[in-house]
C-alpha positions as CSV (number, residue, x, y, z in Angstrom):
1,X,22.4,-11.7,18.6
2,X,19.8,-9.4,19.5
3,X,16.4,-11.0,21.7
4,X,13.8,-8.4,20.1
5,X,11.4,-8.7,17.9
6,X,11.0,-6.1,15.6
7,X,7.4,-3.8,16.5
8,X,4.7,-3.9,13.9
9,X,2.5,-0.9,13.8
10,X,-0.4,0.3,11.3
11,X,-2.4,3.1,10.6
12,X,-6.2,3.0,10.5
13,X,-7.0,2.1,6.8
14,X,-8.2,5.3,4.5
15,X,-10.8,5.0,2.0
16,X,-8.9,6.5,-1.6
17,X,-11.9,6.3,-3.9
18,X,-12.9,3.8,-6.6
19,X,-13.5,1.0,-3.6
20,X,-9.9,1.4,-2.8
21,X,-8.4,1.2,0.4
22,X,-5.2,1.5,1.6
23,X,-3.1,0.9,5.4
24,X,0.8,2.2,6.4
25,X,2.8,-0.5,7.7
26,X,5.9,0.0,9.7
27,X,8.5,-2.0,10.9
28,X,10.3,-0.6,14.0
29,X,8.5,2.7,12.9
30,X,10.4,2.5,9.2
31,X,7.3,2.4,6.6
32,X,8.2,-0.7,5.1
33,X,5.2,-0.7,3.1
34,X,1.1,-0.4,1.8
35,X,-1.5,-2.5,2.2
36,X,-4.4,-2.2,-0.1
37,X,-7.6,-3.3,-0.3
38,X,-10.9,-3.9,-2.6
39,X,-13.0,-6.0,-4.2
40,X,-11.5,-8.7,-6.4
41,X,-13.5,-11.2,-8.6
42,X,-16.5,-10.7,-6.3
43,X,-14.8,-11.0,-2.7
44,X,-14.8,-7.8,-0.7
45,X,-11.9,-6.1,1.0
46,X,-9.2,-8.9,-0.9
47,X,-5.6,-7.7,0.5
48,X,-2.3,-7.0,-1.2
49,X,0.7,-5.8,-0.3
50,X,3.2,-3.2,-1.6
51,X,6.9,-2.7,-0.5
52,X,8.3,-0.1,-0.6
53,X,11.9,1.8,-1.3
54,X,14.2,2.1,0.3
55,X,13.3,-0.7,2.8
56,X,12.7,-3.1,-0.3
57,X,15.2,-2.6,-3.7
58,X,11.9,-3.9,-5.9
59,X,9.3,-1.4,-3.7
60,X,7.4,1.4,-5.0
61,X,8.8,4.8,-5.0
62,X,7.2,6.7,-2.1
63,X,6.8,10.3,-4.1
64,X,4.6,11.8,-1.0
65,X,3.7,10.2,2.8
66,X,1.2,12.7,2.9
67,X,-0.7,13.2,0.8
68,X,-0.1,9.7,-0.5
69,X,1.3,9.1,-3.9
70,X,3.4,6.3,-4.9
71,X,5.0,5.5,-8.2
72,X,4.7,3.1,-10.9
73,X,0.9,2.3,-10.5
74,X,-0.8,-0.6,-8.9
75,X,-2.0,-3.4,-10.8
76,X,-4.0,-6.3,-9.1
77,X,-2.7,-9.4,-10.6
78,X,-5.7,-11.7,-9.8
79,X,-8.7,-9.3,-11.4
80,X,-6.2,-6.8,-13.2
81,X,-7.7,-3.4,-11.3
82,X,-4.9,-1.1,-12.3
83,X,-4.4,2.5,-11.1
84,X,-2.5,4.9,-9.7
85,X,-2.2,6.4,-5.8
86,X,-1.9,9.8,-6.4
87,X,-2.7,13.5,-3.7
88,X,-3.9,10.9,-1.6
89,X,-6.4,8.8,-4.4
90,X,-7.4,6.5,-6.3
91,X,-6.7,7.2,-10.1
92,X,-7.6,4.3,-12.6
93,X,-5.3,4.3,-15.4
């Protein structure tokens, strides 16, 4: 068993339009997910997390890392904001 803790890092937040920002998050240098935030039910910058494949079996497919494109669409279960992250931009559904 290793005594080393995993190293968690993150890129800066990026505004992708329509009030949505994303941040790529890594564990030991491997992309593990995309944090995203938006105004949700009047609360600014409410965060959520999109796990990505292959690190997470039930995660989003990373079609392109730069510009960021994920599949399938993203749905906020709280406020029902729904859209796609395509070519580094938020595209409302």
